[in-house]
N, C-alpha and C positions, 0 to 999 in steps of 0.2 A: 507519354505523360511521365516526366520526371519526379520524383519523391521531392526532391531539394527545392523544382521549383515552386510546389506546392507549399511547403513547409517554410519556405521564407518568408519574411514577415510575418507570419501568425505568431505571434508572441502568446495569444493565450494558448495554443493548441501544446507551445512548449509547456506551459505552465500546467497542463493539465497532468504531467507526467514526463518525468525526465525523457526525451524521445529517442530505436533501433532495432530480424529473423535468419535465420541460418540459411547458407549457402544449399544445405544439403534439402532435399525435398520437403515440405510442411507432413507433419503425420497426419494420416487422416482419422477424423473422430469418427468414434464407435459407438453405437449403441450399448447403454450403462450394462453391465454383465449384472447376473444375480449375487454375485461376490465375487473376492479376489480369485484370481486364476492361480498359475502355476508358481513356485520358488518358497524359500524358506527364509525364516528371519536369521539373518548374518550378524556379524558380531560390534557390529559398528551403529545400530539401526537406533540403538538408547541412547549412546554419545552424541552431545554437543558440539558444536564445531571447533571449539578451544579444545576438547576433549580428544577430538580426531585429530587436529592437529598435533597435540604432544605427541600420540603415538608414532607418527611420523617423525618428529624431532627425535626421539629415543630411539628411531629405527627399530622398533616393534612392528611395523607396517611399513610398505613402502604406498606413496601416491596411489599406484596403478590399484591397488587392492582396494582401497577406497573409492575410487572412480568404478570400478567393475562391482562394486557390491552395490552402489548408488545406481548404474545404470542395470542392473538385475531387479531394483525393487520398479525402476520406472518400466520396464517392460512387464511387471508385473501387476502394476497396479493402475497404470495410465490408461487403458481401455473401460475402467469404471469411472474414471475420474477427470481423463482429459485437461490436467496442468501443465503436461507437457505439449506445446503445439509445434515445436521443431526441433530436431536432433542434430548433434555436431558431438558425437560418441566416437569418432574415430580422431577426430581434433583434439579431445579428451585426454583420448588415452595416448597421442603423440605426447601432446604436454603433459601427462603424468608421469612419461618415463623420462624426462628429464627435468621434472619440476624440483626447483629449491626447497628445501627439508629446513629452511631457517626461519620462513615467517611463522607467527602465530596461527595463520590459516593454511599453511603450507601445504598442498596436495588435496585440501577440503572439496568435495563437489559442491559445486553451486547451480544458479540457475540465473539466466537475465530475463528480465521482462520485454515482452516486444513493443514496447513502447521507447526502448532504450537504444542507442546507437553503439554497439557493440563491433570492433572490426574483426572481420570475418564473417558476420553473422546478418541477415537480412531483418529490416526492419519492415513490417505490417500495417502496424499501429493496429491492428485486428481490425482494418478494414479492407474491403475489396478495392480500393483507389489505391492501395499500395501492395495489393499482393503477390506482383511479380518484379518488384522493386531489386535492385540488386546488392549484393551483399555490402556492407558497409568498409568504404577503407580507412577511414581516421573517425575512432570512437571518441565518446566526451571525456574531458579531462579527470572527473570523476572517476573511470573506470579503470583510468591507469593506479587509481590507489587499490583499488582493489585486485588487479593485476598482484601490486606491489604486496596485499597482504597473502597472495601464494593460492586464492580459490581459482577452482578451475571449473570454466562454464562448461556445461553439457550442452546446453541448448537455450530454448526461450519459453518463458514461459504464458501461459494463457491473458488473455487482458481484453476488456471491451473495446469497441471503436473508439480510438482515440482517448481510452480513459476515463470516457464522458458519463460512464451509468456507475452506480453503487452495485452492479452486480456485474459478474463475468459471462457473458451470453452472447457473443457476437455471431453475427451471420456467417462472418469468413471461417472462425476460428472453432465455432461452436460452442454448445453450454460447457464450464466446470462443476462440477459437482462437488458438492461439501463431504469430508471424508466422513463426517458425525452422522448423515444420512442423504444419500445421493438424491434425494427427491429436491433437495432444497440449494439454496445461492450460496456459494462463497463469498458473497459480496464483491466488492470490488474498488477498485481497478486491478489493483494487483493481485487477486482472486486465484490466478494459476499460482503465483507464489506461495501464497497461504496454503493450498489445497496440497501443494506438494511436501511442504514443511509438514503441514498436520498430518500428512499420512505417511510421513517416516522417508519419502525420496530422497531429500536431502535434510541436512540439520537447520540451514537456513537459505535463502533467497531473496533476490534484488526485491525492490519495492519503490514505488513511488507515492509522493500526497498532495495532491493539488486541491484538496476538498474534504480528504478524508480517508486518501487510497490507501494507507497503511494502515491505519486505524482501522477499518471498515471491516476487511477480509481479516484481522488480526482477530476481531471482534467474533467473527461470524465461525472463525476456525480452533476455536482455543487455544490462541497464540499471544506473544508478545509482540507488539508494535509500538516504535517509537518514531516520531515525527519532529526532526531535529529544528531548530531556531533558523529562521532565513537567514541567509548568507553566511552559514557554516561551512558550504564546500566552495570549491575552486568553479565547478560547474554555473554557480549561480550569478545573475549582475550583481559588480561591485557595487552598483547602486544601491541595491537591495530596495528597488522601488514596490509602490503597495500592488503594483500585476504581478510581480513576481511570486507566485502563491505555491510554487511546489518545490519538492525537494526530494530528493532519494536517500534510501536507507534501506538496509535487508529487513524482513519480517525473522525473527529467529523463536526457538521455543524457548530458550535462557535468556535472562537478563545480561550475561555476563557478555555472550556473545554478541549480544546488540551494544553493549559498552564497548567492547575491543573494536569493533568495526568502528564506531562513531569515532575512537580515539585514533585508530589507523589512516581513517578517509577525510577529516578535518583540515580545514586550511591551516597550516604553520604559519602563516603571518596575519591571523586574526582579529581582530578586536573583543571576540566575542573571548570569555574564561576556556582556557583550554580545559578538554575532557578527560580525564585520567580513565586507564582502561580497568585498572584494581578498585576492587570496593573499597569507599573511603568509611571513617568512621560514622556512626548514624549520626551524633550530635544531638543537639536540642530537640524537643518534641515541634514540632509545626504545625502551625496555625491554616488550618484546611478549610477553604469555604466550599458547601454542598449546595448543589440544586437539582433538582428534578424535571422542572416545567421545561416545554419548548421555547422558542423566543416566540410562537403565538399565544402563549398562556397554556397550550394541552398539556396533559400530562401520557407519558410513554407507558406501553403496556403493564400489566401488573406484574408479571414475571420480571420485566426490566428494573418496576420500582421495588423491588423484593431484592434482587440481586445489588443493585446500586447502596440500597439504602443496608446493607450488609455487610459492604464496603465499607459505608460509612463507619459502621459499627465495628469493624476489626480495625481502622485505622483509630479510634479512641483507645480499643484495646493494646493497640502499638504504644500508646499514650499522647497520641496527636490531639489536637483540639481541633474538633470539627464545628464549624459554624455554618447553620442554614440561611441562605442569603435569597435576596429577590430581585435586587437592585444588580442587574451584569451588563457588561460590557458587549455591544454587538446584540443587545439583544431588543430586537423590537420588531413590528410584524412586516416592514417593509426589507428587511435585510435578505432575507430569500431572492426576491425579486431584483435586489441590486445583486448581489454575487452572480445572480444568472443572466446578466448583462454581460459582465466580464467573460462568465462561462461559455457563453453563447457566441462571443466577438470572434472567437478561432474559426468554429463550424461557419460563421456567415463568411469570412474569406474564404477557406476551400469552396465552399459551395459555386461562391463568384467565379474562382480561377477553374473548376471544374467546366463549369457552365461556357466559362471563354475557352477551353481549350477544346471541347467538344463542340461548342455549338447547338447545345442541346442543351433543354431543363434536365435538372439532375433527377426528376423523377421518373425521366425515361430512360436515363443511362443506369440507372440503381447503383451509382459508385458508392454510395453513403447510406447509411441505414437510416429507416422513418426516422428515429429520433434524433440523429444528428441534422437532418435536413430541419427537421420542427425547430429544432434550435435555432438555427440560421433564419430561419422565417420569423421565428419569435422578436429575433434581434432585429432585424428590417422594420419591424412594423414598430418597435418602439423606438428604432433612431428617426424613422420617417415621420414620428411625431416630437422630437425631441432628439437632435443631431448630436446634443452635447452631453446625450446620457453616458456614454462610456468614460471621460473625464470629468463627469459629476460621480460618479461611482468610486471611482479611483479616488476622489477628495474625501469622498465617506470613507472609503479603506483607511486613509489616514487618519481621519478622525477617531476611528476603530480601534487602530492601533494604538493611539495616544490615551483612550478611555480606558485600554487592557494595563498599560502599563502603569494608570494611576490606580488600577484594580488593585495591582500585585504589590502596591504597596504597603494592604492592609492585609496580605494573604500569601503563604508561602507558596500554595497549590489549590486549584480548583478542581474539586471532583465531582463528575457527572456520567450520566449513562453514555456509551460509546454512540448507541442506536438506540432508536424510540422502541425495538421489536426485535424478537430473536431470529435468527435468518429468515427470509421468506421463502415458499415453495419458487421452485423455477419455475418460469413462464410469467411470474407477476407482474416482474418489473423490466421485463424483454424488451429490447429496442422496436420490436415489433407491436407494442402496444399503442393503443391510441394515445397521441400526443399528450391532450389535457390530463388524461386517466393517469398516465404514467408520470408527469407533472407530479399531480398532486402525490402520489405514491411515493414518488421520491424523495421531496423535499419534506415530506411528513419524516420518513422512514431516518433520513441523514442530518435530523435538524441541528446536532451538537458539534459537532467537527471544522465547518467550513471557516469559523470565524478566527480560528488559529491558525489558518493557512492566511487569513486578510491581517491578522494583527503580527504573524512571521513569528509567535510563540511556539515553544516546544511543547510538544503534550503525547500522550501514550495510552494505549490500552492494553488493559491486563487482564488476564481472565481467571476472574475470579470466581465466574457464575456459571451455571448451568440449569436450564429448566427444567420439568418433569417428564418431557420428551425427547431431555438428553443433548439439546441444543446450545452452544455456546453463547453466555452474554458478556460482554467486556464490559468493564468499568473504565472510563477516562478520567486523567490525569494531567492538568496542565500548570505550568509555571510561567514565570516572565522570561524574557528574550535571555537566551544565554545561559539559563537555569536547567540543562539537561542533567548535570551532575547530582542537583536534587531530587528531581524526579529519579533518576537510575536508584539514588540511594533510597529512597521511600520503595521502589520496585524490587529492591534485593530484599526489604524487611516483609513486604507482601509475600513474595515468592518463597520466602522462608516459613512465615505463619500459616498461607496456603498452599504447599507447593504443588506444581501443575504437571511438573516434568512425564512423569508417573501416567499420567491421565490420558489416555488414546484412542482415538477415535476409531469405532468400528471398523472403518475400512483403511486400514492403516498396516505398515509394514510386520510390526509386531504380532499382528493375526494370523499373517500367511501360513 
């Protein structure tokens, strides 16, 4: 069964995460141990990607030293965390031996999300359906820019099946454990990337966001995660259609790593404002909209309320005007149901093609997880009574994009929680949970992120809060299309006022 045959025409699946695993055997998932095993903290772990790249350019270290140090950290930490699900260590060492030292990230170790097509690596999409797919021969154009930046891929990071859940617990790849508490979720779908950065395996890691999948794990793991504007990269459909909801960008520890990567990977011929890598003057105070309630009118958990209100107060301390608002774009009780129509359209096509190829019901072959099958069946039910449901939903997405454009005519940014709760315990949102129960849990948890995928607006999760149990709580800021520079400038201010770079998870390389 060929992977390309299944993915051909499944636009929604491609939208769930810029879709590619290593030609080397997949790493066996281990039961988490009580704590880190052997290894010692190296000289590089506290440095962000740009700082590591500078050492290479100044001939203070060689790329192979950075790569070997990262490999040692992965080998020490991954048995507890399961962030890296496939290894390409020898290939990485070969690349490091001949790597260019000119780029800003020349020789810096990196991981590719296992939804992304990257040359020489296999893509499983976290699914048994593609567990034995061959190595990719032609990568997506976005990753040409990643290579040009000088980053060296060490392997693939963990992801839920097709990026369809807000936790990283696939049947194929195993659960990814949060470095802040191994019993809790890393979020998803870029959970492996976030866990790898939070634990210090690598300074930044490939991620993608089709409904919150950069911002959700960044919030769960205490990191910075920016979802860029729709159409920012070559990999996206030039038409920037309303169904084109996903975009790639790395999860980072520092704001400047994110800004530099965005500057290096953006389209050169875009109509969007060009992103500059360097921090720009802060300029005039901003007018920031502030809201806490979810689209259904309910409130997030108390610790999320406290963290978000503290973030709003910090913005005021920095001189910005914060205005609490109640009339919000894309905020209506039907939004989640509408979003799930698009979310489920890709799984519906996958199930249909799998059943056609095997001649058996998908429930018998178990090539897909219960959550994926449930989405497909729910899509069939909706379209059986309303054949135009998908087209109607995409039309609604266009109206939400227009509402968002109007909203940002009155505000520079919009501040909300990233998630409705701190990271849940592993198992609570696993793909094997009863479908209706899991649907309710997931949609309540991720109520704030998908609106910006639909509208194509940039949004970021900033690690400004931790609860009394030591679990991270991110704060989301969004802006009008093309205004990533404004968000980055705000993020620099927040990072300076409430530094997080030296706040490390218990299960991280600094504690080895």
